[in-house]
Backbone as CSV, one residue per row, in Angstrom:
resi,resn,N_x,N_y,N_z,CA_x,CA_y,CA_z,C_x,C_y,C_z
1,MET,59.282,54.664,14.132,58.401,53.764,13.327,58.179,52.634,14.090
2,LYS,56.924,52.072,13.761,56.663,50.848,14.714,57.112,49.635,13.995
3,THR,57.596,48.732,14.579,58.048,47.429,14.096,56.657,46.503,13.881
4,PRO,56.732,45.847,12.903,55.726,44.871,12.454,55.684,43.785,13.622
5,ALA,54.279,43.487,14.059,54.316,42.266,15.191,54.726,40.992,14.782
6,THR,55.479,40.166,15.461,55.485,38.837,15.175,54.358,38.069,15.006
7,ILE,54.516,37.235,13.893,53.197,36.365,13.700,53.049,35.368,14.480
8,LYS,52.153,35.226,15.420,51.789,34.193,16.116,51.050,32.825,15.551
9,ILE,51.350,31.868,15.908,50.698,30.613,15.324,49.990,29.837,16.146
10,LEU,48.915,29.326,16.013,48.102,28.300,16.668,48.426,27.162,16.629
11,VAL,48.849,26.406,17.514,49.139,25.051,17.429,48.027,24.434,18.338
12,ILE,47.539,23.175,17.544,46.644,22.680,18.485,47.146,21.001,18.470
13,ARG,47.047,20.472,19.775,47.576,19.055,19.807,46.284,18.043,19.873
14,VAL,46.364,17.345,19.150,45.323,16.182,19.350,45.767,14.832,19.683
15,SER,44.860,13.777,19.706,45.586,12.489,19.951,44.414,11.562,19.243
16,ARG,44.954,10.282,19.176,44.073,9.272,18.648,43.377,8.721,19.787
17,MET,42.611,9.363,20.720,41.805,8.887,21.761,40.525,8.098,21.455
18,ASP,40.096,8.442,20.049,38.881,7.944,19.409,39.276,6.800,18.439
19,GLY,40.735,6.440,18.555,40.952,5.295,17.782,41.222,5.735,16.167
20,VAL,41.258,6.990,16.038,41.619,7.822,14.581,42.546,8.698,14.592
21,ASP,43.160,9.074,13.609,44.178,10.320,13.265,42.979,11.161,13.223
22,PRO,42.821,12.394,13.882,41.943,13.297,13.777,42.451,14.334,12.495
23,ALA,43.701,14.271,12.357,44.355,15.229,11.352,43.833,14.381,9.722
24,GLU,44.299,13.093,9.902,43.877,12.468,8.535,42.645,12.406,8.438
25,GLU,41.551,12.260,9.221,40.161,12.220,9.137,40.039,13.710,8.553
26,VAL,40.387,14.756,8.952,40.276,16.075,8.424,40.510,16.157,7.231
27,GLN,41.707,15.560,6.650,42.233,15.640,5.175,41.222,14.885,4.494
28,LYS,40.643,13.682,5.026,39.789,12.958,4.052,38.833,13.640,3.813
29,VAL,38.159,14.431,4.625,36.757,15.272,4.403,37.230,16.336,3.275
30,ILE,38.372,17.163,3.595,38.815,18.058,2.619,38.940,17.638,1.302
31,GLY,39.351,16.169,1.205,39.582,15.962,-0.125,38.341,15.677,-0.759
32,GLU,37.213,15.292,-0.190,36.061,15.182,-0.716,35.095,16.168,-0.791
33,LYS,35.348,17.245,0.198,34.381,18.495,0.073,35.242,19.807,-0.189
34,GLY,36.316,19.695,-0.067,37.264,21.047,-0.262,37.532,21.696,1.025
35,HIS,36.524,21.475,2.107,36.977,22.019,3.359,36.645,20.739,4.366
36,CYS,36.942,21.163,5.517,36.472,20.308,6.881,36.259,21.185,8.086
37,TRP,35.484,21.133,8.902,35.023,21.623,10.042,36.007,20.608,11.061
38,PHE,36.860,21.405,11.771,37.436,20.493,12.895,36.672,21.013,14.187
39,GLY,36.475,19.867,14.938,35.851,20.121,16.109,36.859,20.002,17.153
40,LYS,36.974,20.978,18.142,38.107,21.144,19.202,37.249,20.488,20.542
41,TYR,37.700,19.492,21.057,37.231,18.959,22.115,37.624,19.750,23.515
42,GLY,36.832,19.610,24.527,37.431,20.613,25.595,37.210,21.769,25.907
43,ARG,38.103,22.314,26.468,38.477,23.634,26.858,38.270,24.696,25.447
44,LEU,37.578,25.809,25.615,37.458,27.002,24.742,38.993,27.291,24.423
45,ILE,39.335,27.572,23.291,40.558,28.754,22.725,39.976,30.047,22.976
46,GLY,40.869,30.756,23.897,40.581,32.148,24.186,40.657,33.253,22.603
47,VAL,39.918,34.437,22.676,39.857,34.814,21.462,40.974,35.583,21.174
48,LYS,41.900,35.899,22.117,43.385,36.121,21.292,44.053,35.189,20.415
49,ALA,43.659,34.123,20.594,44.228,32.978,19.517,43.822,33.228,18.170
50,PHE,42.903,34.064,17.938,42.428,34.514,16.529,42.360,35.821,16.181
51,GLY,43.414,36.448,16.992,43.602,38.083,16.850,44.211,38.468,15.289
52,LYS,44.160,39.606,15.302,45.119,39.938,13.848,46.523,39.765,13.815
53,THR,47.319,39.374,14.844,48.597,39.125,14.740,49.043,37.544,14.726
54,VAL,47.825,36.756,14.624,47.831,35.321,14.598,47.454,34.975,13.498
55,SER,48.464,34.160,13.096,48.431,33.650,11.436,47.056,32.914,11.155
56,LYS,46.511,32.869,9.817,45.297,32.189,9.554,45.912,30.742,9.271
57,ASN,46.919,30.419,9.045,47.340,29.058,8.970,47.715,28.583,10.282
58,ILE,47.316,27.250,10.648,47.243,26.707,11.623,48.027,25.403,11.787
59,ILE,48.730,25.035,13.025,49.517,23.634,12.890,48.378,22.686,13.644
60,MET,48.133,21.663,13.308,47.539,20.467,14.129,48.423,19.445,14.176
61,VAL,48.786,19.274,15.560,49.905,18.148,15.873,49.278,16.880,16.454
62,VAL,49.741,15.726,15.932,49.165,14.469,16.448,50.226,13.777,16.763
63,LYS,50.152,13.016,18.278,51.071,12.401,18.939,50.983,11.041,18.355
64,ASP,52.410,10.865,17.808,52.836,9.579,16.821,53.792,8.859,17.736
65,GLY,53.586,8.086,18.573,54.440,7.261,19.460,55.278,8.134,20.402
66,LYS,56.609,8.500,20.431,56.995,9.750,21.233,57.188,10.790,20.620
67,SER,56.938,10.935,19.245,57.018,12.105,18.545,55.711,12.655,18.139
68,TYR,55.819,14.045,17.531,54.470,14.631,17.144,54.375,14.772,15.574
69,LYS,53.501,14.447,14.802,53.295,14.717,13.331,52.695,16.037,13.247
70,PRO,53.341,17.184,12.442,52.665,18.233,12.114,51.669,18.232,10.928
71,TYR,50.628,18.971,10.832,50.040,19.167,9.758,49.587,20.749,9.615
72,VAL,49.635,21.306,8.498,49.139,22.707,8.450,48.150,22.876,7.587
73,PHE,47.195,23.735,8.189,45.885,24.042,7.457,45.645,25.679,7.686
74,ARG,44.878,25.967,6.574,44.418,27.309,6.466,42.787,27.268,7.368
75,ARG,42.811,28.288,8.474,41.507,28.344,8.797,40.758,29.631,8.587
76,SER,39.339,29.454,8.541,38.661,30.707,8.136,37.789,31.000,9.396
77,THR,36.358,30.487,9.356,35.175,30.659,9.906,35.691,29.768,11.439
78,VAL,35.405,30.427,12.367,35.311,29.963,13.983,33.998,29.821,14.534
79,GLN,33.296,28.832,14.953,32.081,29.222,15.516,31.856,28.199,16.970
80,ARG,30.824,28.264,17.483,30.476,27.304,18.487,29.204,26.292,18.272
81,THR,28.749,26.363,17.296,27.526,25.659,16.742,27.925,24.498,15.935
82,VAL,27.120,23.679,15.880,27.625,22.376,14.716,27.319,23.026,13.430
83,PRO,28.347,22.671,12.633,28.301,23.243,11.327,27.022,22.738,10.413
84,ALA,26.162,23.577,9.708,25.110,23.157,8.990,25.245,22.337,7.915
85,ASP,26.237,22.513,7.332,26.664,21.762,6.158,27.278,20.301,6.426
86,GLY,27.471,19.942,7.574,27.717,18.607,7.830,29.152,18.121,7.405
87,CYS,30.069,19.151,7.062,31.302,18.544,6.443,32.410,18.734,7.555
88,TYR,32.083,17.210,8.250,33.076,17.203,9.479,33.395,15.572,9.206
89,PRO,34.255,15.096,10.093,34.641,13.585,10.168,33.389,12.911,10.877
90,ALA,33.018,11.522,10.311,31.879,11.094,10.648,31.910,10.567,12.146
91,TYR,33.036,10.393,12.537,33.302,9.687,13.999,32.777,10.950,14.821
92,TYR,32.831,12.346,14.463,32.374,13.267,15.660,30.877,13.134,16.018
93,ASN,30.036,12.524,15.027,28.818,12.296,15.454,28.613,11.412,16.827
94,ASP,29.442,10.596,17.287,29.575,10.106,18.574,30.029,10.803,19.875
95,PHE,30.352,12.223,19.394,31.149,12.824,20.266,30.815,14.308,20.324
96,LEU,29.595,14.692,19.852,29.154,16.093,19.662,29.335,16.869,20.934
97,GLY,28.958,16.146,21.973,28.749,16.702,23.297,30.273,17.211,23.687
98,ARG,31.165,16.764,23.187,32.703,17.126,23.758,33.277,18.324,23.190
99,ILE,32.509,18.568,21.954,33.368,19.744,20.950,32.753,21.061,21.609
100,SER,33.631,21.946,21.821,33.600,23.007,22.221,33.531,24.328,21.231
101,PHE,34.152,24.022,20.221,33.872,25.079,19.235,34.513,24.344,17.684
102,TRP,34.116,24.922,16.867,34.493,24.529,15.369,35.410,25.446,14.699
103,MET,36.214,24.851,13.695,37.189,25.797,13.128,37.110,25.120,11.507
104,LYS,36.657,26.014,10.492,36.670,25.589,9.071,38.164,25.533,8.690
105,LEU,38.400,24.612,8.164,39.835,24.254,7.704,39.805,23.922,6.111
106,ARG,40.993,24.533,5.719,41.077,24.292,4.134,42.459,23.670,3.913
107,PRO,42.993,22.997,3.010,44.205,22.431,2.655,45.296,23.630,2.550
108,LEU,46.393,23.294,2.843,47.819,23.862,2.344,48.861,23.140,1.889
109,PRO,48.605,22.480,0.673,49.364,21.290,0.341,51.016,21.565,0.219
110,ASP,51.142,22.736,0.022,52.828,22.858,-0.081,53.258,23.737,1.160
111,ALA,52.588,23.611,2.317,53.212,24.144,3.557,53.536,23.151,4.545
112,SER,54.565,23.278,5.035,55.177,22.344,6.074,55.836,23.182,7.232
113,ILE,56.358,22.395,8.275,56.660,23.132,9.348,57.588,22.166,10.186
114,ASP,58.918,22.465,10.497,59.603,21.419,11.655,59.376,22.037,12.882
115,LEU,58.599,21.186,13.984,58.417,21.660,15.103,59.484,22.203,16.012
116,ALA,60.622,21.936,15.603,61.948,22.416,16.275,62.064,23.798,15.983
117,GLU,61.432,24.586,14.910,61.424,25.974,14.722,60.457,26.581,15.486
118,LEU,59.540,26.034,16.378,58.774,26.813,17.097,58.927,26.887,18.542
119,GLN,58.362,28.051,19.219,58.697,28.354,20.624,57.293,28.859,21.244
120,VAL,56.885,28.416,22.264,55.736,29.263,22.960,55.989,30.601,23.323
121,VAL,54.901,31.235,22.984,55.140,32.844,23.038,55.274,33.060,24.530
122,SER,54.158,32.685,25.457,54.158,33.069,26.845,55.368,32.846,27.610
123,SER,56.239,31.597,27.303,57.421,31.112,28.163,58.640,31.213,27.475
124,GLN,58.665,31.490,25.883,59.701,31.201,25.109,60.546,29.844,25.111
125,VAL,59.693,28.651,25.722,60.305,27.394,25.685,59.975,26.716,24.392
126,PRO,61.120,26.071,23.891,60.731,25.276,22.663,59.329,24.516,22.721
127,LEU,58.623,24.534,21.607,57.163,23.801,21.709,57.546,22.325,22.012
128,ALA,58.421,21.553,21.416,58.650,20.272,21.643,58.983,20.000,23.165
129,GLU,59.645,20.762,23.861,59.922,20.597,25.330,58.535,20.828,26.203
130,MET,57.676,21.869,25.904,56.611,22.222,26.161,55.579,20.987,26.183
131,PHE,55.578,20.206,25.107,54.902,19.043,24.858,54.963,18.325,26.108
132,GLY,56.215,18.092,26.705,56.529,17.294,27.924,56.174,17.829,29.205
133,ARG,55.934,19.156,29.144,55.736,19.867,30.560,54.361,19.936,30.878
134,ALA,53.468,20.386,29.550,52.166,20.955,29.586,51.143,20.082,29.103
135,MET,49.993,19.777,29.710,48.831,18.983,29.163,47.888,20.019,28.144
136,SER,48.339,21.032,28.094,47.335,21.838,27.218,46.869,21.454,26.001
137,GLY,45.812,21.521,25.194,45.453,21.024,23.986,45.872,21.977,22.929
138,HIS,46.424,23.329,23.371,46.886,24.275,22.405,47.896,25.253,22.877
139,PHE,48.556,25.755,21.942,49.603,26.622,22.368,49.803,27.819,21.141
140,ILE,49.983,28.951,21.959,50.277,30.047,20.943,51.783,30.213,20.537
141,CYS,52.254,29.963,19.547,53.691,29.923,19.351,54.451,30.993,18.288
142,GLU,55.629,30.952,18.110,56.202,31.771,17.088,57.509,31.218,16.685
143,LEU,57.876,31.507,15.373,59.154,31.098,15.038,60.374,31.460,15.873
144,LYS,61.179,30.547,15.822,62.565,31.084,16.685,63.256,32.066,16.095
145,GLN,63.717,32.855,16.696,64.619,34.051,16.182,65.457,33.493,14.915
146,GLY,65.309,34.245,13.994,66.120,34.001,12.676,65.508,32.860,11.772
147,VAL,64.333,32.065,12.064,63.747,31.247,11.549,62.897,31.762,10.525
148,LYS,62.788,31.464,9.164,61.861,31.971,8.126,60.988,30.673,7.750
149,ASN,59.773,31.074,7.318,58.780,29.745,6.822,57.812,30.649,6.162
150,ASP,57.867,30.247,4.769,56.821,31.092,4.073,55.297,30.644,4.518
151,ALA,55.035,29.815,4.983,53.595,29.440,5.456,53.222,30.321,6.511
152,PHE,54.272,30.848,7.057,54.010,31.831,8.268,54.417,33.281,8.475
153,ILE,54.209,34.210,7.124,54.701,35.311,7.022,53.410,36.429,7.001
């Protein structure tokens, strides 16, 4: 019998380089419109990050001093064109040329995650440790052995 694949979790690291907290801006738009398009700056995320074994729930982490604050969202559509409905943070209008793709996000108000529970799939290194080693804007992670989290089943 085939064992079920471990659920992978897309973790996107963002910063306040534009003078705002991107996750809080996404949450504001969700509060007003029910969903928000998140624009990922820079390098595209590979197709494997959206495969069948990857959770539809994603984690966005924002650097907060020396630590990272996690936000959990539910993703649906992923596209490369600017969303026609305009449901994205207003500050994006000044940076549309930086955005490589868009993800439609919805709220997951009861979901939470302790970043210490995650490890990077490719290296098995704890995510928090990897933040200090790698400059990547995203990671494919999984829950550490024995950790359960209802948001990622």
